[in-house]
ROGU-985092 format. One line per field, with one value per residue (C-alpha): x, y, z; residue number from 0; residue in one letter. Coordinates in nm, 2 decimals, padded with zeros to 4 digits. Example, Ala and Ser with C-alpha at 12.3 -4.5 7.8 and 13.67 -1.06 7.14 Angstrom:
BEGIN
X <- (01.23, 01.37)
Y <- (-00.45, -00.11)
Z <- (00.78, 00.71)
k <- (0, 1)
r <- (A, S)
***
This chain:
BEGIN
X <- (-03.59, -03.64, -03.91, -03.70, -03.61, -03.97, -04.10, -03.86, -03.95, -04.32, -04.30, -04.13, -04.39, -04.67, -04.51, -04.35, -04.05, -03.72, -03.61, -03.92, -03.78, -03.53, -03.82, -03.92, -03.75, -03.85, -03.73, -03.76, -03.74, -03.53, -03.83, -04.09, -04.38, -04.35, -04.39, -04.19, -04.31, -04.18, -04.50, -04.31, -04.17, -04.51, -04.65, -04.39, -04.37, -04.75, -04.80, -04.49, -04.61, -04.95, -04.79, -04.53, -04.80, -05.00, -04.68, -04.63, -04.98, -04.93, -04.62, -04.80, -05.08, -04.87, -04.51, -04.40, -04.21, -04.22, -04.05, -04.23, -04.13, -04.28, -04.20, -04.20, -04.30, -04.60, -04.69, -04.73, -04.96, -05.17, -05.18, -05.38, -05.56, -05.88, -05.70, -05.63, -05.97, -06.15, -06.48, -06.53, -06.23, -06.37, -06.28, -06.57, -06.75, -06.56, -06.55, -06.53, -06.81, -06.72, -06.76, -06.49, -06.17, -06.00, -06.16, -06.00, -06.18, -06.21, -05.89, -05.67, -05.66, -05.77, -06.03, -06.11, -06.46, -06.55, -06.89, -06.87, -07.18, -07.50, -07.59, -07.25, -07.30, -07.64, -07.51, -07.23, -07.46, -07.70, -07.42, -07.30, -07.65, -07.60, -07.67, -07.44, -07.28, -06.90, -06.88, -07.16, -06.98, -06.65, -06.84, -07.00, -06.67, -06.51, -06.75, -06.61, -06.29, -06.15, -06.11, -06.46, -06.61, -06.40, -06.55, -06.90, -06.90, -06.76, -07.03, -07.28, -07.13, -07.00, -06.67, -06.42, -06.07, -05.88, -05.55, -05.30, -04.92, -04.73, -04.65, -05.02, -05.11, -04.85, -04.99, -05.34, -05.48, -05.57, -05.21, -05.11, -05.37, -05.25, -04.89, -04.96, -05.06, -04.86, -04.91, -05.14, -05.27, -05.33, -05.50, -05.64, -05.99, -06.13, -06.06, -06.13, -05.97, -05.71, -05.86, -05.68, -05.68, -05.93, -06.16, -06.02, -06.06, -05.78, -05.53, -05.53, -05.43, -05.31, -05.66, -05.87, -06.16, -06.13, -06.46, -06.46, -06.75, -06.66, -06.88, -06.70, -06.71, -06.48, -06.11, -05.92, -06.12, -06.24, -05.88, -05.83, -06.12, -06.00, -05.66, -05.81, -06.00, -05.69, -05.53, -05.83, -06.07, -06.44, -06.52, -06.89, -06.93, -07.23, -07.40, -07.74, -07.96, -07.99, -07.62, -07.45, -07.14, -06.90, -06.94, -06.58, -06.46, -06.72, -06.58, -06.21, -06.23, -06.51, -06.30, -06.30, -06.60, -06.96, -07.20, -07.52, -07.76, -07.86, -08.02, -07.88, -08.15, -08.40, -08.38, -08.46, -08.17, -07.93, -08.01, -07.91, -07.58, -07.53, -07.58, -07.32, -07.08, -07.13, -07.00, -06.73, -06.36, -06.30, -06.53, -06.40, -06.57, -06.49, -06.77, -06.67, -06.55, -06.85, -07.10, -07.18, -07.21, -07.55, -07.67, -07.53, -07.23, -06.95, -06.62, -06.70, -07.05, -06.93, -06.65, -06.90, -07.13, -06.84, -06.54, -06.23, -06.35, -06.09, -06.23, -06.07, -06.17, -06.05, -06.12, -06.01, -05.85, -05.80, -06.02, -05.91, -05.89, -06.13, -06.16, -06.23, -06.59, -06.49, -06.57, -06.28, -06.14, -05.78, -05.76, -05.91, -05.65, -05.38, -05.52, -05.56, -05.22, -05.00, -04.93, -05.13, -04.97, -04.62, -04.69, -04.82, -04.53, -04.28, -04.46, -04.47, -04.85, -05.06, -05.26, -05.23, -05.12, -05.19, -05.01, -04.98, -05.22, -05.46, -05.16, -05.32, -05.62, -05.43, -05.15, -05.41, -05.61, -05.30, -05.20, -05.54, -05.51, -05.17, -05.30, -05.59, -05.37, -05.13, -05.43, -05.55, -05.20, -05.21, -05.56, -05.43, -05.13, -05.27, -05.65, -05.84, -06.05, -05.86, -05.91, -05.70, -05.71, -05.57, -05.65, -05.57, -05.42, -05.18, -05.08, -05.02, -04.81, -04.60, -04.56, -04.45, -04.21, -04.01, -03.88, -03.88, -03.76, -03.49, -03.60, -03.90, -04.12, -03.88, -03.95, -04.08, -04.45, -04.61, -04.70, -04.97, -04.71, -04.53, -04.86, -05.01, -04.83, -04.95, -05.32, -05.56, -05.89, -06.20, -06.55, -06.82, -07.18, -07.05, -06.87, -06.51, -06.31, -05.95, -05.77, -05.44, -05.35, -05.22, -04.87, -04.69, -04.53, -04.56, -04.38, -04.64, -04.96, -04.99, -05.27, -05.58, -05.94, -06.18, -06.48, -06.55, -06.69, -07.07, -07.34, -07.41, -07.66, -07.62, -07.60, -07.79, -07.65, -07.52, -07.19, -07.10, -07.01, -06.65, -06.74, -06.91, -06.71)
Y <- (-00.15, -00.44, -00.71, -00.97, -00.74, -00.61, -00.97, -01.10, -00.82, -00.87, -01.25, -01.21, -00.95, -01.20, -01.47, -01.67, -01.90, -01.75, -02.08, -02.08, -01.80, -02.04, -02.21, -01.89, -01.75, -01.42, -01.35, -01.08, -00.78, -00.56, -00.49, -00.27, -00.09, 00.28, 00.46, 00.66, 00.42, 00.06, -00.11, -00.42, -00.46, -00.46, -00.68, -00.95, -00.92, -00.94, -01.23, -01.40, -01.36, -01.54, -01.81, -01.88, -01.89, -02.14, -02.35, -02.35, -02.45, -02.75, -02.84, -02.81, -03.04, -03.30, -03.26, -03.20, -02.88, -02.74, -02.48, -02.15, -01.92, -01.58, -01.39, -01.01, -00.95, -01.19, -01.03, -00.70, -00.86, -00.99, -00.65, -00.53, -00.85, -00.67, -00.51, -00.85, -01.01, -01.14, -01.31, -01.49, -01.31, -00.96, -00.71, -00.65, -00.32, -00.01, -00.02, 00.35, 00.61, 00.91, 01.12, 00.92, 01.11, 01.44, 01.78, 02.12, 02.34, 02.71, 02.77, 02.57, 02.26, 01.92, 01.69, 01.33, 01.21, 00.84, 00.76, 00.40, 00.29, 00.45, 00.57, 00.73, 00.91, 01.03, 01.16, 01.35, 01.51, 01.61, 01.79, 01.96, 02.05, 01.95, 01.67, 01.38, 01.53, 01.55, 01.92, 02.01, 01.84, 02.02, 02.36, 02.28, 02.17, 02.49, 02.69, 02.54, 02.56, 02.21, 02.15, 02.28, 02.05, 01.75, 01.81, 01.86, 01.54, 01.35, 01.49, 01.37, 01.02, 01.04, 00.92, 01.19, 01.31, 01.63, 01.58, 01.65, 01.67, 01.42, 01.70, 01.80, 01.44, 01.40, 01.70, 01.55, 01.39, 01.07, 01.03, 01.06, 00.80, 00.54, 00.61, 00.46, 00.13, -00.15, -00.25, -00.53, -00.65, -01.01, -00.98, -01.24, -01.12, -01.42, -01.76, -02.09, -02.43, -02.51, -02.64, -02.82, -02.64, -02.80, -02.96, -03.31, -03.30, -03.47, -03.21, -03.20, -02.83, -02.62, -02.48, -02.79, -02.80, -02.44, -02.24, -01.87, -01.63, -01.34, -01.03, -00.79, -00.62, -00.46, -00.56, -00.56, -00.80, -01.01, -01.07, -01.21, -01.45, -01.55, -01.63, -01.86, -02.03, -02.09, -02.27, -02.50, -02.33, -02.34, -01.97, -01.86, -01.50, -01.34, -01.04, -00.90, -00.83, -00.46, -00.39, -00.27, -00.44, -00.43, -00.73, -00.76, -00.76, -01.02, -01.24, -01.18, -01.21, -01.47, -01.75, -02.05, -01.91, -02.00, -01.70, -01.66, -01.37, -01.26, -00.93, -00.84, -00.58, -00.87, -01.06, -01.40, -01.37, -01.24, -01.55, -01.76, -01.58, -01.64, -02.01, -02.00, -01.82, -02.10, -02.35, -02.14, -02.06, -01.72, -01.42, -01.16, -00.82, -00.48, -00.27, 00.06, 00.01, -00.05, -00.08, -00.45, -00.39, -00.22, -00.56, -00.75, -00.86, -00.70, -00.89, -00.95, -01.08, -01.31, -01.47, -01.53, -01.70, -01.90, -01.92, -01.98, -01.76, -01.57, -01.24, -01.02, -00.65, -00.43, -00.06, 00.24, 00.47, 00.25, 00.17, 00.47, 00.85, 01.11, 00.94, 00.59, 00.61, 00.78, 00.60, 00.53, 00.33, 00.27, 00.57, 00.80, 00.69, 00.76, 01.11, 01.18, 01.06, 01.24, 00.94, 01.08, 01.43, 01.27, 01.06, 01.37, 01.58, 01.32, 01.29, 01.67, 01.67, 01.98, 01.77, 01.45, 01.11, 00.75, 00.44, 00.20, -00.04, -00.06, -00.15, -00.06, -00.28, -00.58, -00.56, -00.51, -00.81, -01.04, -00.90, -00.98, -01.34, -01.37, -01.24, -01.48, -01.78, -01.69, -01.65, -02.00, -02.13, -01.96, -02.09, -02.44, -02.39, -02.20, -02.17, -01.84, -01.62, -01.38, -01.04, -00.94, -00.57, -00.40, -00.09, 00.07, 00.38, 00.16, -00.01, 00.33, 00.43, 00.11, 00.19, 00.55, 00.43, 00.23, 00.55, 00.67, 00.47, 00.66, 00.71, 00.49, 00.63, 00.50, 00.14, -00.11, -00.16, -00.51, -00.60, -00.85, -01.10, -01.10, -01.15, -01.41, -01.71, -01.61, -01.63, -01.92, -02.00, -02.14, -02.20, -02.03, -01.92, -01.58, -01.75, -01.85, -01.65, -01.57, -01.42, -01.40, -01.73, -01.75, -01.61, -01.83, -02.16, -02.42, -02.75, -02.97, -02.77, -02.56, -02.30, -02.35, -02.26, -02.56, -02.36, -02.09, -01.75, -01.75, -01.48, -01.33, -01.53, -01.85, -02.08, -02.15, -01.99, -02.32, -02.50, -02.80, -03.12, -03.22, -03.50, -03.27, -03.12)
Z <- (-03.07, -03.31, -03.31, -03.13, -02.85, -02.81, -02.81, -02.55, -02.31, -02.36, -02.34, -02.00, -01.88, -01.98, -01.76, -02.04, -01.98, -02.10, -02.27, -02.49, -02.69, -02.83, -03.01, -03.20, -03.51, -03.67, -04.02, -04.29, -04.05, -04.28, -04.52, -04.35, -04.51, -04.60, -04.26, -04.02, -03.75, -03.68, -03.79, -03.89, -03.54, -03.37, -03.65, -03.61, -03.23, -03.16, -03.40, -03.26, -02.90, -02.96, -03.18, -02.91, -02.64, -02.85, -02.89, -02.52, -02.45, -02.69, -02.50, -02.17, -02.29, -02.48, -02.36, -02.72, -02.80, -03.15, -03.36, -03.46, -03.74, -03.82, -04.13, -04.07, -04.43, -04.41, -04.08, -04.25, -04.51, -04.23, -04.07, -04.37, -04.45, -04.53, -04.83, -04.99, -04.94, -05.25, -05.29, -05.62, -05.75, -05.68, -05.41, -05.17, -05.16, -05.02, -04.64, -04.59, -04.59, -04.81, -04.50, -04.31, -04.34, -04.26, -04.28, -04.22, -03.97, -03.97, -03.76, -04.00, -03.77, -03.89, -03.75, -03.85, -03.88, -03.87, -04.02, -04.15, -03.95, -04.05, -03.70, -03.66, -03.99, -03.89, -03.55, -03.71, -03.96, -03.68, -03.50, -03.82, -03.93, -04.29, -04.54, -04.62, -04.93, -04.88, -04.99, -04.75, -04.46, -04.55, -04.55, -04.22, -04.05, -04.18, -03.96, -03.65, -03.44, -03.46, -03.09, -03.02, -03.28, -03.15, -02.80, -02.93, -03.12, -02.83, -02.60, -02.85, -02.85, -03.20, -03.35, -03.43, -03.33, -03.34, -03.52, -03.24, -03.25, -03.03, -02.78, -02.76, -02.69, -02.42, -02.24, -02.25, -01.93, -02.12, -02.23, -01.87, -01.77, -02.02, -01.94, -01.60, -01.76, -01.91, -02.27, -02.16, -01.82, -01.71, -01.37, -01.13, -01.03, -00.85, -00.70, -00.87, -00.87, -01.14, -01.47, -01.76, -02.09, -02.33, -02.07, -02.14, -02.51, -02.71, -02.82, -03.20, -03.19, -02.90, -02.81, -02.89, -02.64, -02.55, -02.58, -02.65, -02.67, -02.91, -02.86, -03.10, -03.43, -03.69, -03.66, -03.33, -03.10, -03.40, -03.49, -03.13, -03.18, -03.53, -03.38, -03.12, -03.40, -03.60, -03.31, -03.26, -03.02, -03.06, -03.12, -03.11, -03.23, -03.07, -03.24, -03.28, -03.59, -03.50, -03.47, -03.79, -03.93, -04.22, -04.44, -04.57, -04.21, -04.12, -04.39, -04.32, -03.94, -03.93, -04.06, -03.82, -03.62, -03.58, -03.55, -03.35, -03.27, -02.92, -02.83, -02.49, -02.44, -02.37, -02.04, -02.21, -02.46, -02.19, -02.00, -02.30, -02.30, -01.93, -01.99, -02.26, -02.02, -01.76, -02.01, -02.17, -02.10, -02.26, -02.28, -02.54, -02.58, -02.71, -02.57, -02.40, -02.04, -01.82, -02.10, -02.03, -01.66, -01.72, -01.84, -01.54, -01.73, -01.54, -01.50, -01.13, -01.20, -01.48, -01.27, -00.99, -01.24, -01.40, -01.16, -01.37, -01.67, -01.86, -01.97, -02.24, -02.27, -02.56, -02.57, -02.77, -02.51, -02.21, -01.91, -01.70, -01.76, -01.89, -02.23, -02.10, -02.23, -02.56, -02.88, -03.10, -03.39, -03.50, -03.74, -03.47, -03.22, -03.48, -03.51, -03.14, -03.04, -03.29, -03.52, -03.81, -03.77, -03.77, -04.08, -04.26, -04.16, -04.28, -04.62, -04.66, -04.67, -04.60, -04.36, -04.16, -04.30, -04.21, -04.11, -04.41, -04.23, -03.94, -03.72, -03.39, -03.46, -03.56, -03.30, -03.03, -03.15, -03.14, -02.80, -02.67, -02.80, -02.64, -02.30, -02.31, -02.38, -02.10, -01.87, -01.96, -01.88, -01.54, -01.47, -01.53, -01.31, -01.02, -01.07, -01.05, -01.27, -01.50, -01.67, -01.97, -02.07, -02.39, -02.58, -02.91, -02.74, -02.53, -02.85, -03.01, -02.72, -02.77, -03.14, -03.07, -02.80, -03.05, -03.22, -03.57, -03.87, -04.06, -04.42, -04.35, -04.62, -04.88, -04.78, -05.04, -05.07, -05.07, -05.43, -05.54, -05.66, -05.33, -05.13, -05.36, -05.21, -04.86, -04.95, -04.90, -05.06, -04.89, -05.01, -04.81, -04.82, -04.94, -05.24, -05.29, -05.03, -05.08, -04.78, -04.60, -04.44, -04.08, -04.07, -03.82, -03.93, -03.65, -03.70, -03.52, -03.52, -03.83, -03.77, -03.98, -04.01, -03.99, -04.08, -04.35, -04.26, -04.24, -04.25, -03.91, -03.70, -03.90, -03.60, -03.28, -02.97, -02.83, -02.78, -02.99, -02.81, -02.83, -03.07, -03.32, -03.61)
k <- (0, 1, 2, 3, 4, 5, 6, 7, 8, 9, 10, 11, 12, 13, 14, 15, 16, 17, 18, 19, 20, 21, 22, 23, 24, 25, 26, 27, 28, 29, 30, 31, 32, 33, 34, 35, 36, 37, 38, 39, 40, 41, 42, 43, 44, 45, 46, 47, 48, 49, 50, 51, 52, 53, 54, 55, 56, 57, 58, 59, 60, 61, 62, 63, 64, 65, 66, 67, 68, 69, 70, 71, 72, 73, 74, 75, 76, 77, 78, 79, 80, 81, 82, 83, 84, 85, 86, 87, 88, 89, 90, 91, 92, 93, 94, 95, 96, 97, 98, 99, 100, 101, 102, 103, 104, 105, 106, 107, 108, 109, 110, 111, 112, 113, 114, 115, 116, 117, 118, 119, 120, 121, 122, 123, 124, 125, 126, 127, 128, 129, 130, 131, 132, 133, 134, 135, 136, 137, 138, 139, 140, 141, 142, 143, 144, 145, 146, 147, 148, 149, 150, 151, 152, 153, 154, 155, 156, 157, 158, 159, 160, 161, 162, 163, 164, 165, 166, 167, 168, 169, 170, 171, 172, 173, 174, 175, 176, 177, 178, 179, 180, 181, 182, 183, 184, 185, 186, 187, 188, 189, 190, 191, 192, 193, 194, 195, 196, 197, 198, 199, 200, 201, 202, 203, 204, 205, 206, 207, 208, 209, 210, 211, 212, 213, 214, 215, 216, 217, 218, 219, 220, 221, 222, 223, 224, 225, 226, 227, 228, 229, 230, 231, 232, 233, 234, 235, 236, 237, 238, 239, 240, 241, 242, 243, 244, 245, 246, 247, 248, 249, 250, 251, 252, 253, 254, 255, 256, 257, 258, 259, 260, 261, 262, 263, 264, 265, 266, 267, 268, 269, 270, 271, 272, 273, 274, 275, 276, 277, 278, 279, 280, 281, 282, 283, 284, 285, 286, 287, 288, 289, 290, 291, 292, 293, 294, 295, 296, 297, 298, 299, 300, 301, 302, 303, 304, 305, 306, 307, 308, 309, 310, 311, 312, 313, 314, 315, 316, 317, 318, 319, 320, 321, 322, 323, 324, 325, 326, 327, 328, 329, 330, 331, 332, 333, 334, 335, 336, 337, 338, 339, 340, 341, 342, 343, 344, 345, 346, 347, 348, 349, 350, 351, 352, 353, 354, 355, 356, 357, 358, 359, 360, 361, 362, 363, 364, 365, 366, 367, 368, 369, 370, 371, 372, 373, 374, 375, 376, 377, 378, 379, 380, 381, 382, 383, 384, 385, 386, 387, 388, 389, 390, 391, 392, 393, 394, 395, 396, 397, 398, 399, 400, 401, 402, 403, 404, 405, 406, 407, 408, 409, 410, 411, 412, 413, 414, 415, 416, 417, 418, 419, 420, 421, 422, 423, 424, 425, 426, 427, 428, 429, 430, 431, 432, 433, 434, 435, 436, 437, 438, 439, 440, 441, 442, 443, 444, 445, 446, 447, 448, 449, 450, 451, 452, 453, 454, 455, 456, 457, 458, 459, 460, 461, 462, 463, 464, 465, 466, 467, 468)
r <- (X, X, X, X, X, X, X, X, X, X, X, X, X, X, X, X, X, X, X, X, X, X, X, X, X, X, X, X, X, X, X, X, X, X, X, X, X, X, X, X, X, X, X, X, X, X, X, X, X, X, X, X, X, X, X, X, X, X, X, X, X, X, X, X, X, X, X, X, X, X, X, X, X, X, X, X, X, X, X, X, X, X, X, X, X, X, X, X, X, X, X, X, X, X, X, X, X, X, X, X, X, X, X, X, X, X, X, X, X, X, X, X, X, X, X, X, X, X, X, X, X, X, X, X, X, X, X, X, X, X, X, X, X, X, X, X, X, X, X, X, X, X, X, X, X, X, X, X, X, X, X, X, X, X, X, X, X, X, X, X, X, X, X, X, X, X, X, X, X, X, X, X, X, X, X, X, X, X, X, X, X, X, X, X, X, X, X, X, X, X, X, X, X, X, X, X, X, X, X, X, X, X, X, X, X, X, X, X, X, X, X, X, X, X, X, X, X, X, X, X, X, X, X, X, X, X, X, X, X, X, X, X, X, X, X, X, X, X, X, X, X, X, X, X, X, X, X, X, X, X, X, X, X, X, X, X, X, X, X, X, X, X, X, X, X, X, X, X, X, X, X, X, X, X, X, X, X, X, X, X, X, X, X, X, X, X, X, X, X, X, X, X, X, X, X, X, X, X, X, X, X, X, X, X, X, X, X, X, X, X, X, X, X, X, X, X, X, X, X, X, X, X, X, X, X, X, X, X, X, X, X, X, X, X, X, X, X, X, X, X, X, X, X, X, X, X, X, X, X, X, X, X, X, X, X, X, X, X, X, X, X, X, X, X, X, X, X, X, X, X, X, X, X, X, X, X, X, X, X, X, X, X, X, X, X, X, X, X, X, X, X, X, X, X, X, X, X, X, X, X, X, X, X, X, X, X, X, X, X, X, X, X, X, X, X, X, X, X, X, X, X, X, X, X, X, X, X, X, X, X, X, X, X, X, X, X, X, X, X, X, X, X, X, X, X, X, X, X, X, X, X, X, X, X, X, X, X, X, X, X, X, X, X, X, X, X, X, X, X)
***
C-alpha cells in the first residue's frame, strides 16, 4: 500500500470529505530511506493528513479552499528532524546514554535498555546490581535470561524491551489488545454546545485563536503540539522543574510554543492548570494511561470542568491490555513488536537493527495533531467534548501492515546537500537555531513558527489575549 492509498483510507476514517483529497498532492514517493519497512509511506501520509485537516479548517472558517503539497522525501527529513538540528552551527550534545542500546543476555536473546533519563538509568542499574560502565552492564545482562530480565525491569517500572520476532509479538496478549483498536480514535465523551474554531479570532492561519495545553516531553506528543503551533494555534507547553528533559528535543519541538512550569503534585499549581483548562480548547498529554486521573485530571473530570474540550492522549502500548501501564519509547516499541528483529535480519546483523528514524514517534505525533483538528471540526459542527487516542504500538502495527519493501535496504540515504534547502534558521535564547522547516506547502496559509524555542519555564502559566503577539 502506498502513501496516497493509506492517506485516503485514514482521511475517510477520520471523517474527512472525499472531495478534499483532490486538494492534496504527494510527490517524491519513489525514494525511501534504507529500510525493509515503508517508512516513507507513513511519513508522507501522516504529515499529509494533518496538513489537509488544517486546510479544511481554513476552508471551514473562511470559505477559501487551498492546495496542499507534501514531498515524501522532505517528510522523511522531518521524521528525523532531531538529526539535522544545529545551534550556532554546532550539533547539540548526544541524546543517548551509552547504556541505551542492545545487550545480549545469557540465553543468546537480546534486550534493549533505555536509559536517557537519569532516573531510568539509576533504576536499571539497581536491578542489574552494577555501576554505569557499559562493560559492567553487558556483564550483568549476560547473567540473566532475556525474558526474565525484561519482566523484572518492567515490574520495577523501568524502560526496556525483549527483542521479539514478529510471530512472538503476534502471540503476545498486548498485540491482541491493540489489534482490536483502530490506528486512531476520535470519540465523543460528553455533551457541549457547538463552538466556532478560533473563538472568534480573525483567521490569519487555520488554527488562529485555538488554545492548546501541551503536557508532554521527548518526541511524539511534542510533535503534535509543534504542528498546532505551525498552523497558528497558541500552544502553551507545561512542564515542571523536577522532570528531566532532553535539550535538543526541547529546542527542535519547542518551536512556536511558549513554556511554563507547574508542579502537578501541589494543589495550588494544579488549580492554576485547571484554570488554564477552563479557557483552553485542546489538552494534549503523553502520560501513561490513567496517570493523570490520580491528580483529578481524568478525561471525564476535565470535560466536566470544560465542556467542549478536545483531549489528546498518546501512550506507548495503547490504553488497554496487560501492557497499558508499561513505559515505552519508539525504539523499545520497535524491539518489542518485531520491527527491530526484522531490520536486523534483513541487514544480516548478529543482533537487532533499527528503523532509519524514530518513525513511530513522528508518525504518532502527526496523527495526534490530525485527530485533534478533526475533533475541533466536529465540535464546531455538532458540539460535544472529544477524546483522541493514539499510541506508538498502534502506529507500529500500521507500519508492519503495509508490508515489506523489496530491496529496501538499498535505498538512497538523505545527504546534507539534499536536506539543506529544507532547513530554516531562527534566533532564539539558545542561539541561532537551524532545523527542518514544516514540510507541507499550503497555497494560502504556509505553515510557520511565530516564536523561537525557549528554555523550559520561560513564561508565566497564562493565556495570551488574542490581541497579543
